[in-house]
N, CA, C and O atoms as a Maestro MAE file, in Angstrom:
{
 s_m_m2io_version
 :::
 2.0.0
}

f_m_ct {
 s_m_title
 :::
 protein
 m_atom[252] {
  # First column is atom index #
  i_m_mmod_type
  r_m_x_coord
  r_m_y_coord
  r_m_z_coord
  i_m_residue_number
  s_m_chain_name
  s_m_pdb_residue_name
  s_m_pdb_atom_name
  i_m_atomic_number
  :::
  1 25 24.944 58.333 -13.244 1 A "MET " " N  " 7
  2 3 25.077 59.878 -12.974 1 A "MET " " CA " 6
  3 2 26.395 60.451 -13.450 1 A "MET " " C  " 6
  4 15 27.482 59.884 -13.560 1 A "MET " " O  " 8
  5 25 26.017 61.843 -13.738 2 A "ASN " " N  " 7
  6 3 27.272 62.415 -14.309 2 A "ASN " " CA " 6
  7 2 28.194 62.542 -12.948 2 A "ASN " " C  " 6
  8 15 27.692 62.788 -11.852 2 A "ASN " " O  " 8
  9 25 29.613 62.341 -13.160 3 A "ILE " " N  " 7
  10 3 30.417 62.491 -12.238 3 A "ILE " " CA " 6
  11 2 30.682 63.925 -11.606 3 A "ILE " " C  " 6
  12 15 31.035 64.196 -10.458 3 A "ILE " " O  " 8
  13 25 30.404 64.796 -12.715 4 A "GLU " " N  " 7
  14 3 30.706 66.453 -12.378 4 A "GLU " " CA " 6
  15 2 29.646 66.849 -11.260 4 A "GLU " " C  " 6
  16 15 29.923 67.782 -10.506 4 A "GLU " " O  " 8
  17 25 28.611 66.264 -11.150 5 A "GLU " " N  " 7
  18 3 27.621 66.503 -10.235 5 A "GLU " " CA " 6
  19 2 27.327 65.890 -8.986 5 A "GLU " " C  " 6
  20 15 26.344 66.089 -8.272 5 A "GLU " " O  " 8
  21 25 28.415 65.020 -8.776 6 A "ILE " " N  " 7
  22 3 28.579 64.303 -7.470 6 A "ILE " " CA " 6
  23 2 29.427 65.197 -6.442 6 A "ILE " " C  " 6
  24 15 30.451 65.752 -6.839 6 A "ILE " " O  " 8
  25 25 29.045 65.312 -5.285 7 A "GLN " " N  " 7
  26 3 29.830 65.890 -4.113 7 A "GLN " " CA " 6
  27 2 30.075 65.273 -3.078 7 A "GLN " " C  " 6
  28 15 29.231 64.432 -2.767 7 A "GLN " " O  " 8
  29 25 30.928 65.388 -2.432 8 A "LYS " " N  " 7
  30 3 31.645 64.675 -1.234 8 A "LYS " " CA " 6
  31 2 30.451 64.870 -0.134 8 A "LYS " " C  " 6
  32 15 29.871 65.955 -0.182 8 A "LYS " " O  " 8
  33 25 30.113 64.120 0.652 9 A "GLY " " N  " 7
  34 3 28.981 64.289 1.711 9 A "GLY " " CA " 6
  35 2 27.744 64.081 1.338 9 A "GLY " " C  " 6
  36 15 26.925 63.888 2.236 9 A "GLY " " O  " 8
  37 25 27.260 64.065 -0.161 10 A "GLU " " N  " 7
  38 3 25.943 63.894 -0.458 10 A "GLU " " CA " 6
  39 2 25.328 62.564 -0.340 10 A "GLU " " C  " 6
  40 15 26.185 61.680 -0.344 10 A "GLU " " O  " 8
  41 25 24.194 62.161 -0.243 11 A "TRP " " N  " 7
  42 3 23.662 61.085 -0.304 11 A "TRP " " CA " 6
  43 2 22.967 60.602 -1.679 11 A "TRP " " C  " 6
  44 15 22.078 61.319 -2.139 11 A "TRP " " O  " 8
  45 25 23.241 59.711 -2.189 12 A "LEU " " N  " 7
  46 3 22.719 58.895 -3.588 12 A "LEU " " CA " 6
  47 2 22.294 57.639 -3.204 12 A "LEU " " C  " 6
  48 15 22.475 57.002 -2.167 12 A "LEU " " O  " 8
  49 25 21.567 57.344 -4.441 13 A "GLU " " N  " 7
  50 3 20.936 56.050 -4.564 13 A "GLU " " CA " 6
  51 2 21.909 55.043 -5.046 13 A "GLU " " C  " 6
  52 15 22.712 55.322 -5.937 13 A "GLU " " O  " 8
  53 25 21.853 53.757 -4.424 14 A "TYR " " N  " 7
  54 3 22.509 52.743 -5.027 14 A "TYR " " CA " 6
  55 2 21.839 51.520 -4.797 14 A "TYR " " C  " 6
  56 15 21.572 51.229 -3.631 14 A "TYR " " O  " 8
  57 25 21.498 50.691 -5.791 15 A "GLN " " N  " 7
  58 3 20.535 49.473 -5.613 15 A "GLN " " CA " 6
  59 2 19.300 49.529 -4.648 15 A "GLN " " C  " 6
  60 15 18.958 48.555 -3.977 15 A "GLN " " O  " 8
  61 25 18.701 50.656 -4.630 16 A "ASP " " N  " 7
  62 3 17.389 50.934 -3.909 16 A "ASP " " CA " 6
  63 2 17.736 51.364 -2.679 16 A "ASP " " C  " 6
  64 15 16.960 51.031 -1.783 16 A "ASP " " O  " 8
  65 25 18.742 52.054 -2.352 17 A "HIS " " N  " 7
  66 3 18.881 52.236 -0.824 17 A "HIS " " CA " 6
  67 2 20.177 53.472 -0.831 17 A "HIS " " C  " 6
  68 15 21.018 53.471 -1.729 17 A "HIS " " O  " 8
  69 25 20.188 54.252 0.025 18 A "PRO " " N  " 7
  70 3 21.147 55.641 0.024 18 A "PRO " " CA " 6
  71 2 22.285 54.879 0.518 18 A "PRO " " C  " 6
  72 15 22.281 53.855 1.201 18 A "PRO " " O  " 8
  73 25 23.528 55.738 -0.072 19 A "VAL " " N  " 7
  74 3 24.771 55.755 0.357 19 A "VAL " " CA " 6
  75 2 25.388 56.943 0.348 19 A "VAL " " C  " 6
  76 15 25.152 57.695 -0.598 19 A "VAL " " O  " 8
  77 25 26.144 57.286 1.212 20 A "GLU " " N  " 7
  78 3 27.274 58.640 1.270 20 A "GLU " " CA " 6
  79 2 28.501 58.790 0.700 20 A "GLU " " C  " 6
  80 15 29.534 58.183 0.983 20 A "GLU " " O  " 8
  81 25 28.318 59.676 -0.158 21 A "VAL " " N  " 7
  82 3 29.599 59.843 -0.864 21 A "VAL " " CA " 6
  83 2 30.808 60.237 0.175 21 A "VAL " " C  " 6
  84 15 30.634 61.108 1.027 21 A "VAL " " O  " 8
  85 25 32.030 59.536 0.038 22 A "LEU " " N  " 7
  86 3 33.054 59.553 0.567 22 A "LEU " " CA " 6
  87 2 34.180 60.485 -0.236 22 A "LEU " " C  " 6
  88 15 34.559 61.609 0.093 22 A "LEU " " O  " 8
  89 25 34.487 59.918 -1.060 23 A "ILE " " N  " 7
  90 3 35.696 60.471 -2.240 23 A "ILE " " CA " 6
  91 2 34.943 60.337 -3.731 23 A "ILE " " C  " 6
  92 15 34.167 59.457 -4.105 23 A "ILE " " O  " 8
  93 25 35.344 61.287 -4.318 24 A "VAL " " N  " 7
  94 3 35.080 61.619 -5.873 24 A "VAL " " CA " 6
  95 2 36.369 61.533 -6.571 24 A "VAL " " C  " 6
  96 15 37.288 62.298 -6.278 24 A "VAL " " O  " 8
  97 25 36.490 60.524 -7.593 25 A "ASP " " N  " 7
  98 3 37.550 60.414 -8.377 25 A "ASP " " CA " 6
  99 2 37.073 61.015 -9.758 25 A "ASP " " C  " 6
  100 15 36.574 60.197 -10.531 25 A "ASP " " O  " 8
  101 25 37.138 62.055 -10.090 26 A "ARG " " N  " 7
  102 3 36.836 62.477 -11.358 26 A "ARG " " CA " 6
  103 2 37.445 62.198 -12.524 26 A "ARG " " C  " 6
  104 15 36.893 62.169 -13.624 26 A "ARG " " O  " 8
  105 25 38.894 61.936 -12.227 27 A "ARG " " N  " 7
  106 3 39.541 61.408 -13.657 27 A "ARG " " CA " 6
  107 2 39.087 59.942 -13.976 27 A "ARG " " C  " 6
  108 15 38.820 59.724 -15.158 27 A "ARG " " O  " 8
  109 25 38.977 59.039 -13.201 28 A "ASN " " N  " 7
  110 3 38.534 57.789 -13.215 28 A "ASN " " CA " 6
  111 2 37.084 57.216 -13.041 28 A "ASN " " C  " 6
  112 15 36.736 56.035 -13.047 28 A "ASN " " O  " 8
  113 25 36.280 58.415 -12.877 29 A "HIS " " N  " 7
  114 3 34.794 58.253 -12.627 29 A "HIS " " CA " 6
  115 2 34.424 57.286 -11.702 29 A "HIS " " C  " 6
  116 15 33.472 56.515 -11.820 29 A "HIS " " O  " 8
  117 25 35.224 57.352 -10.756 30 A "VAL " " N  " 7
  118 3 34.672 56.330 -9.568 30 A "VAL " " CA " 6
  119 2 34.566 57.034 -8.305 30 A "VAL " " C  " 6
  120 15 35.431 57.802 -7.886 30 A "VAL " " O  " 8
  121 25 33.334 56.716 -7.628 31 A "VAL " " N  " 7
  122 3 33.249 57.161 -6.364 31 A "VAL " " CA " 6
  123 2 33.040 56.316 -5.202 31 A "VAL " " C  " 6
  124 15 32.242 55.380 -5.261 31 A "VAL " " O  " 8
  125 25 33.805 56.619 -3.983 32 A "THR " " N  " 7
  126 3 33.976 55.714 -3.032 32 A "THR " " CA " 6
  127 2 32.570 56.254 -2.073 32 A "THR " " C  " 6
  128 15 32.253 57.440 -1.979 32 A "THR " " O  " 8
  129 25 31.980 55.341 -1.540 33 A "VAL " " N  " 7
  130 3 30.682 55.600 -0.795 33 A "VAL " " CA " 6
  131 2 30.613 54.736 0.428 33 A "VAL " " C  " 6
  132 15 31.227 53.669 0.430 33 A "VAL " " O  " 8
  133 25 29.893 55.125 1.497 34 A "TRP " " N  " 7
  134 3 29.741 54.372 2.681 34 A "TRP " " CA " 6
  135 2 28.473 53.947 2.638 34 A "TRP " " C  " 6
  136 15 27.571 54.785 2.638 34 A "TRP " " O  " 8
  137 25 28.147 52.384 2.588 35 A "ASP " " N  " 7
  138 3 26.843 51.689 2.354 35 A "ASP " " CA " 6
  139 2 26.512 51.332 3.692 35 A "ASP " " C  " 6
  140 15 26.979 50.400 4.347 35 A "ASP " " O  " 8
  141 25 25.441 52.383 4.113 36 A "GLU " " N  " 7
  142 3 24.943 51.989 5.555 36 A "GLU " " CA " 6
  143 2 24.185 50.740 5.795 36 A "GLU " " C  " 6
  144 15 23.970 50.417 6.963 36 A "GLU " " O  " 8
  145 25 23.762 50.014 4.840 37 A "ARG " " N  " 7
  146 3 23.091 48.864 4.916 37 A "ARG " " CA " 6
  147 2 24.016 47.783 4.904 37 A "ARG " " C  " 6
  148 15 23.664 46.730 5.435 37 A "ARG " " O  " 8
  149 25 25.225 47.881 4.346 38 A "SER " " N  " 7
  150 3 26.307 46.784 4.602 38 A "SER " " CA " 6
  151 2 27.198 47.142 5.758 38 A "SER " " C  " 6
  152 15 27.605 46.233 6.482 38 A "SER " " O  " 8
  153 25 27.561 48.494 6.011 39 A "GLN " " N  " 7
  154 3 28.363 49.033 6.906 39 A "GLN " " CA " 6
  155 2 29.794 48.866 6.246 39 A "GLN " " C  " 6
  156 15 30.679 48.443 6.990 39 A "GLN " " O  " 8
  157 25 30.072 49.113 5.112 40 A "ARG " " N  " 7
  158 3 31.334 49.493 4.454 40 A "ARG " " CA " 6
  159 2 31.213 50.254 3.376 40 A "ARG " " C  " 6
  160 15 30.177 50.523 2.768 40 A "ARG " " O  " 8
  161 25 32.474 50.651 3.119 41 A "LYS " " N  " 7
  162 3 32.986 51.495 1.683 41 A "LYS " " CA " 6
  163 2 32.983 50.554 0.686 41 A "LYS " " C  " 6
  164 15 33.384 49.391 0.731 41 A "LYS " " O  " 8
  165 25 32.461 51.209 -0.277 42 A "ILE " " N  " 7
  166 3 32.293 50.569 -1.694 42 A "ILE " " CA " 6
  167 2 32.948 51.572 -3.003 42 A "ILE " " C  " 6
  168 15 32.565 52.731 -3.156 42 A "ILE " " O  " 8
  169 25 33.778 51.052 -3.721 43 A "ASP " " N  " 7
  170 3 34.182 51.956 -4.803 43 A "ASP " " CA " 6
  171 2 33.113 51.799 -6.032 43 A "ASP " " C  " 6
  172 15 33.005 50.659 -6.485 43 A "ASP " " O  " 8
  173 25 32.390 52.729 -6.560 44 A "LEU " " N  " 7
  174 3 31.537 52.454 -7.539 44 A "LEU " " CA " 6
  175 2 31.682 53.207 -8.828 44 A "LEU " " C  " 6
  176 15 31.837 54.421 -8.691 44 A "LEU " " O  " 8
  177 25 31.661 52.715 -10.107 45 A "HIS " " N  " 7
  178 3 31.402 53.615 -11.220 45 A "HIS " " CA " 6
  179 2 30.358 54.685 -11.087 45 A "HIS " " C  " 6
  180 15 29.274 54.428 -10.562 45 A "HIS " " O  " 8
  181 25 30.597 55.650 -11.458 46 A "ALA " " N  " 7
  182 3 29.475 56.990 -11.284 46 A "ALA " " CA " 6
  183 2 28.186 56.448 -11.944 46 A "ALA " " C  " 6
  184 15 27.125 56.740 -11.392 46 A "ALA " " O  " 8
  185 25 28.158 55.740 -12.992 47 A "ASP " " N  " 7
  186 3 26.813 55.281 -13.845 47 A "ASP " " CA " 6
  187 2 26.091 54.457 -12.964 47 A "ASP " " C  " 6
  188 15 24.914 54.259 -13.266 47 A "ASP " " O  " 8
  189 25 26.598 53.849 -11.782 48 A "LEU " " N  " 7
  190 3 25.614 52.995 -11.004 48 A "LEU " " CA " 6
  191 2 24.993 53.856 -10.064 48 A "LEU " " C  " 6
  192 15 24.205 53.261 -9.329 48 A "LEU " " O  " 8
  193 25 25.125 55.296 -9.824 49 A "LEU " " N  " 7
  194 3 24.383 55.900 -8.506 49 A "LEU " " CA " 6
  195 2 23.389 56.759 -9.378 49 A "LEU " " C  " 6
  196 15 23.602 57.121 -10.535 49 A "LEU " " O  " 8
  197 25 22.389 56.994 -8.707 50 A "LYS " " N  " 7
  198 3 21.334 57.840 -9.369 50 A "LYS " " CA " 6
  199 2 20.867 58.775 -8.252 50 A "LYS " " C  " 6
  200 15 20.829 58.417 -7.075 50 A "LYS " " O  " 8
  201 25 20.532 59.926 -8.658 51 A "GLU " " N  " 7
  202 3 20.035 60.945 -7.541 51 A "GLU " " CA " 6
  203 2 18.629 60.516 -7.181 51 A "GLU " " C  " 6
  204 15 17.837 60.009 -7.976 51 A "GLU " " O  " 8
  205 25 18.360 60.812 -5.694 52 A "ASP " " N  " 7
  206 3 17.145 60.592 -5.228 52 A "ASP " " CA " 6
  207 2 16.728 61.443 -4.399 52 A "ASP " " C  " 6
  208 15 17.227 61.426 -3.274 52 A "ASP " " O  " 8
  209 25 15.635 62.483 -4.743 53 A "PRO " " N  " 7
  210 3 14.959 63.432 -3.952 53 A "PRO " " CA " 6
  211 2 14.979 63.157 -2.684 53 A "PRO " " C  " 6
  212 15 15.270 64.106 -1.956 53 A "PRO " " O  " 8
  213 25 14.709 61.923 -2.068 54 A "GLN " " N  " 7
  214 3 14.599 61.579 -0.737 54 A "GLN " " CA " 6
  215 2 16.156 61.862 0.128 54 A "GLN " " C  " 6
  216 15 16.281 62.380 1.238 54 A "GLN " " O  " 8
  217 25 16.954 61.479 -0.535 55 A "CYS " " N  " 7
  218 3 18.338 61.762 0.032 55 A "CYS " " CA " 6
  219 2 18.840 63.092 0.357 55 A "CYS " " C  " 6
  220 15 19.723 63.226 1.205 55 A "CYS " " O  " 8
  221 25 18.298 64.154 -0.308 56 A "HIS " " N  " 7
  222 3 18.706 65.259 -0.223 56 A "HIS " " CA " 6
  223 2 18.772 65.837 1.258 56 A "HIS " " C  " 6
  224 15 19.591 66.710 1.548 56 A "HIS " " O  " 8
  225 25 18.080 65.433 1.970 57 A "CYS " " N  " 7
  226 3 17.995 65.914 3.339 57 A "CYS " " CA " 6
  227 2 19.212 65.257 4.275 57 A "CYS " " C  " 6
  228 15 19.295 65.404 5.494 57 A "CYS " " O  " 8
  229 25 20.000 64.612 3.563 58 A "ASP " " N  " 7
  230 3 21.242 63.899 4.318 58 A "ASP " " CA " 6
  231 2 20.828 62.941 5.354 58 A "ASP " " C  " 6
  232 15 21.326 62.850 6.476 58 A "ASP " " O  " 8
  233 25 19.727 62.132 4.799 59 A "SER " " N  " 7
  234 3 19.340 61.018 5.983 59 A "SER " " CA " 6
  235 2 18.762 59.963 5.368 59 A "SER " " C  " 6
  236 15 17.917 59.990 4.474 59 A "SER " " O  " 8
  237 25 19.411 58.761 6.047 60 A "PHE " " N  " 7
  238 3 19.249 57.333 5.201 60 A "PHE " " CA " 6
  239 2 18.134 56.814 6.056 60 A "PHE " " C  " 6
  240 15 17.865 55.613 6.033 60 A "PHE " " O  " 8
  241 25 17.419 57.720 6.869 61 A "LEU " " N  " 7
  242 3 16.269 57.105 7.821 61 A "LEU " " CA " 6
  243 2 14.840 57.334 7.037 61 A "LEU " " C  " 6
  244 15 13.787 57.101 7.630 61 A "LEU " " O  " 8
  245 25 14.852 57.777 5.743 62 A "TYR " " N  " 7
  246 3 13.852 57.943 5.157 62 A "TYR " " CA " 6
  247 2 13.680 56.544 4.457 62 A "TYR " " C  " 6
  248 15 12.534 56.418 4.027 62 A "TYR " " O  " 8
  249 25 14.338 55.657 4.262 63 A "TYR " " N  " 7
  250 3 14.197 54.335 3.881 63 A "TYR " " CA " 6
  251 2 13.762 53.378 4.931 63 A "TYR " " C  " 6
  252 15 13.617 52.186 4.659 63 A "TYR " " O  " 8
  :::
 }
 m_bond[251] {
  # First column is bond index #
  i_m_from
  i_m_to
  i_m_order
  :::
  1 1 2 1
  2 2 3 1
  3 3 4 2
  4 3 5 1
  5 5 6 1
  6 6 7 1
  7 7 8 2
  8 7 9 1
  9 9 10 1
  10 10 11 1
  11 11 12 2
  12 11 13 1
  13 13 14 1
  14 14 15 1
  15 15 16 2
  16 15 17 1
  17 17 18 1
  18 18 19 1
  19 19 20 2
  20 19 21 1
  21 21 22 1
  22 22 23 1
  23 23 24 2
  24 23 25 1
  25 25 26 1
  26 26 27 1
  27 27 28 2
  28 27 29 1
  29 29 30 1
  30 30 31 1
  31 31 32 2
  32 31 33 1
  33 33 34 1
  34 34 35 1
  35 35 36 2
  36 35 37 1
  37 37 38 1
  38 38 39 1
  39 39 40 2
  40 39 41 1
  41 41 42 1
  42 42 43 1
  43 43 44 2
  44 43 45 1
  45 45 46 1
  46 46 47 1
  47 47 48 2
  48 47 49 1
  49 49 50 1
  50 50 51 1
  51 51 52 2
  52 51 53 1
  53 53 54 1
  54 54 55 1
  55 55 56 2
  56 55 57 1
  57 57 58 1
  58 58 59 1
  59 59 60 2
  60 59 61 1
  61 61 62 1
  62 62 63 1
  63 63 64 2
  64 63 65 1
  65 65 66 1
  66 66 67 1
  67 67 68 2
  68 67 69 1
  69 69 70 1
  70 70 71 1
  71 71 72 2
  72 71 73 1
  73 73 74 1
  74 74 75 1
  75 75 76 2
  76 75 77 1
  77 77 78 1
  78 78 79 1
  79 79 80 2
  80 79 81 1
  81 81 82 1
  82 82 83 1
  83 83 84 2
  84 83 85 1
  85 85 86 1
  86 86 87 1
  87 87 88 2
  88 87 89 1
  89 89 90 1
  90 90 91 1
  91 91 92 2
  92 91 93 1
  93 93 94 1
  94 94 95 1
  95 95 96 2
  96 95 97 1
  97 97 98 1
  98 98 99 1
  99 99 100 2
  100 99 101 1
  101 101 102 1
  102 102 103 1
  103 103 104 2
  104 103 105 1
  105 105 106 1
  106 106 107 1
  107 107 108 2
  108 107 109 1
  109 109 110 1
  110 110 111 1
  111 111 112 2
  112 111 113 1
  113 113 114 1
  114 114 115 1
  115 115 116 2
  116 115 117 1
  117 117 118 1
  118 118 119 1
  119 119 120 2
  120 119 121 1
  121 121 122 1
  122 122 123 1
  123 123 124 2
  124 123 125 1
  125 125 126 1
  126 126 127 1
  127 127 128 2
  128 127 129 1
  129 129 130 1
  130 130 131 1
  131 131 132 2
  132 131 133 1
  133 133 134 1
  134 134 135 1
  135 135 136 2
  136 135 137 1
  137 137 138 1
  138 138 139 1
  139 139 140 2
  140 139 141 1
  141 141 142 1
  142 142 143 1
  143 143 144 2
  144 143 145 1
  145 145 146 1
  146 146 147 1
  147 147 148 2
  148 147 149 1
  149 149 150 1
  150 150 151 1
  151 151 152 2
  152 151 153 1
  153 153 154 1
  154 154 155 1
  155 155 156 2
  156 155 157 1
  157 157 158 1
  158 158 159 1
  159 159 160 2
  160 159 161 1
  161 161 162 1
  162 162 163 1
  163 163 164 2
  164 163 165 1
  165 165 166 1
  166 166 167 1
  167 167 168 2
  168 167 169 1
  169 169 170 1
  170 170 171 1
  171 171 172 2
  172 171 173 1
  173 173 174 1
  174 174 175 1
  175 175 176 2
  176 175 177 1
  177 177 178 1
  178 178 179 1
  179 179 180 2
  180 179 181 1
  181 181 182 1
  182 182 183 1
  183 183 184 2
  184 183 185 1
  185 185 186 1
  186 186 187 1
  187 187 188 2
  188 187 189 1
  189 189 190 1
  190 190 191 1
  191 191 192 2
  192 191 193 1
  193 193 194 1
  194 194 195 1
  195 195 196 2
  196 195 197 1
  197 197 198 1
  198 198 199 1
  199 199 200 2
  200 199 201 1
  201 201 202 1
  202 202 203 1
  203 203 204 2
  204 203 205 1
  205 205 206 1
  206 206 207 1
  207 207 208 2
  208 207 209 1
  209 209 210 1
  210 210 211 1
  211 211 212 2
  212 211 213 1
  213 213 214 1
  214 214 215 1
  215 215 216 2
  216 215 217 1
  217 217 218 1
  218 218 219 1
  219 219 220 2
  220 219 221 1
  221 221 222 1
  222 222 223 1
  223 223 224 2
  224 223 225 1
  225 225 226 1
  226 226 227 1
  227 227 228 2
  228 227 229 1
  229 229 230 1
  230 230 231 1
  231 231 232 2
  232 231 233 1
  233 233 234 1
  234 234 235 1
  235 235 236 2
  236 235 237 1
  237 237 238 1
  238 238 239 1
  239 239 240 2
  240 239 241 1
  241 241 242 1
  242 242 243 1
  243 243 244 2
  244 243 245 1
  245 245 246 1
  246 246 247 1
  247 247 248 2
  248 247 249 1
  249 249 250 1
  250 250 251 1
  251 251 252 2
  :::
 }
}
Protein backbone atom coordinates (compact mmCIF):
# COMPACT_ATOMS: atom_id res chain seq x y z
CA MET A 1 0.00 0.00 0.00
CA ASN A 2 1.19 3.53 -0.72
CA ILE A 3 2.52 5.11 2.50
CA GLU A 4 1.05 8.50 1.49
CA GLU A 5 -2.48 7.05 1.64
CA ILE A 6 -2.15 5.66 5.17
CA GLN A 7 -3.54 7.77 8.01
CA LYS A 8 -3.27 7.39 11.79
CA GLY A 9 -6.41 5.83 13.28
CA GLU A 10 -7.59 3.98 10.19
CA TRP A 11 -8.07 0.24 9.95
CA LEU A 12 -6.21 -1.75 7.31
CA GLU A 13 -5.80 -5.42 6.57
CA TYR A 14 -2.68 -7.41 7.48
CA GLN A 15 -2.52 -11.21 7.05
CA ASP A 16 -6.28 -11.50 6.55
CA HIS A 17 -7.31 -9.58 9.65
CA PRO A 18 -7.71 -5.90 10.57
CA VAL A 19 -5.11 -3.77 12.33
CA GLU A 20 -5.34 -0.17 13.54
CA VAL A 21 -2.71 2.33 12.41
CA LEU A 22 -0.97 4.00 15.39
CA ILE A 23 2.09 5.68 13.83
CA VAL A 24 3.03 6.43 10.21
CA ASP A 25 6.75 6.91 9.46
CA ARG A 26 6.65 8.20 5.90
CA ARG A 27 10.43 8.60 5.64
CA ASN A 28 11.14 4.92 6.31
CA HIS A 29 7.86 3.57 4.87
CA VAL A 30 7.08 1.91 8.20
CA VAL A 31 3.72 1.80 9.96
CA THR A 32 3.20 0.88 13.62
CA VAL A 33 -0.12 -0.90 14.05
CA TRP A 34 -2.15 -2.41 16.86
CA ASP A 35 -2.90 -6.04 16.06
CA GLU A 36 -6.14 -6.90 17.83
CA ARG A 37 -5.64 -10.63 17.21
CA SER A 38 -2.26 -10.85 18.98
CA GLN A 39 -2.91 -7.89 21.33
CA ARG A 40 0.41 -6.19 20.51
CA LYS A 41 2.01 -3.37 18.54
CA ILE A 42 3.80 -4.34 15.33
CA ASP A 43 6.07 -2.32 13.02
CA LEU A 44 5.34 -3.19 9.39
CA HIS A 45 6.52 -2.04 6.00
CA ALA A 46 3.67 -0.27 4.21
CA ASP A 47 3.75 -2.82 1.38
CA LEU A 48 2.51 -5.52 3.78
CA LEU A 49 -0.76 -3.68 4.41
CA LYS A 50 -3.76 -3.53 2.16
CA GLU A 51 -6.92 -1.52 2.13
CA ASP A 52 -10.09 -3.42 2.88
CA PRO A 53 -13.56 -1.87 2.51
CA GLN A 54 -14.83 -3.73 5.57
CA CYS A 55 -12.27 -1.92 7.71
CA HIS A 56 -13.41 1.58 6.78
CA CYS A 57 -16.13 1.50 9.42
CA ASP A 58 -13.36 1.47 12.08
CA SER A 59 -14.38 -1.85 13.56
CA PHE A 60 -12.54 -5.14 13.80
CA LEU A 61 -15.87 -6.79 14.70
CA TYR A 62 -16.63 -7.45 11.04
CA TYR A 63 -14.18 -10.34 11.03
